[in-house]
C-alpha positions as CSV (number, residue, x, y, z in Angstrom):
1,M,-1.4,8.4,3.8
2,R,-2.5,9.4,0.3
3,I,-2.6,12.9,-0.9
4,A,-5.2,14.2,-3.5
5,V,-5.6,17.5,-5.2
6,D,-8.5,19.1,-7.0
7,R,-7.2,21.2,-9.7
8,E,-10.5,22.8,-10.4
9,A,-11.0,24.0,-6.7
10,C,-7.4,25.4,-6.5
11,T,-7.2,29.1,-6.4
12,S,-3.5,29.4,-7.1
13,A,-2.5,30.7,-3.6
14,G,0.7,28.5,-3.7
15,M,0.6,27.6,0.0
16,C,0.9,24.0,-0.7
17,A,4.1,24.5,-2.8
18,L,5.5,26.9,-0.1
19,T,4.9,24.4,2.7
20,D,5.7,21.1,1.1
21,P,8.0,21.8,-2.1
22,A,8.8,18.1,-2.2
23,R,5.2,17.0,-2.9
24,F,3.6,20.2,-4.6
25,D,4.5,22.6,-7.3
26,Q,2.4,25.2,-9.3
27,D,1.6,24.9,-13.1
28,E,3.6,27.5,-15.0
29,D,0.6,28.3,-17.2
30,D,-2.3,28.7,-14.6
31,G,-0.6,28.6,-11.2
32,R,-2.8,25.7,-10.1
33,V,-1.4,22.9,-7.8
34,V,0.7,20.1,-9.3
35,L,1.1,17.2,-7.1
36,L,4.6,15.6,-7.3
37,E,4.2,12.9,-4.8
38,A,0.9,11.4,-3.8
39,E,2.2,9.2,-0.8
40,A,3.4,10.4,2.7
41,R,3.8,8.7,5.9
42,D,0.7,9.0,8.3
43,G,0.8,12.3,10.0
44,D,3.5,13.8,8.0
45,P,3.8,17.2,9.1
46,D,4.5,19.1,5.9
47,A,1.7,17.4,3.9
48,T,-0.7,17.9,6.9
49,A,0.2,21.7,6.9
50,A,-0.2,21.9,3.2
51,A,-3.7,20.6,3.4
52,E,-4.6,22.8,6.5
53,L,-3.2,25.9,4.9
54,C,-4.9,25.5,1.5
55,P,-7.5,28.2,1.4
56,S,-9.8,26.4,-1.2
57,G,-9.5,23.0,0.3
58,A,-8.0,21.7,-2.9
59,V,-5.4,19.5,-1.1
60,T,-6.9,16.6,0.9
61,L,-5.3,13.7,2.8
62,H,-6.8,10.2,2.9
63,W,-5.8,7.3,5.1
């Protein structure tokens, strides 16, 4: 599974970084999502939760 982020859509809520800190962080300057790891095993629960909890839809999963 591949993870993608849309920094322009990001509202800096931080749910991705809180849910899956191994794959996501927040930019120190603007608080927007920073993708640390773009690959995850299919159905990875942390990556899935991060995408589901993102209020702006900035985190997406692709199979």
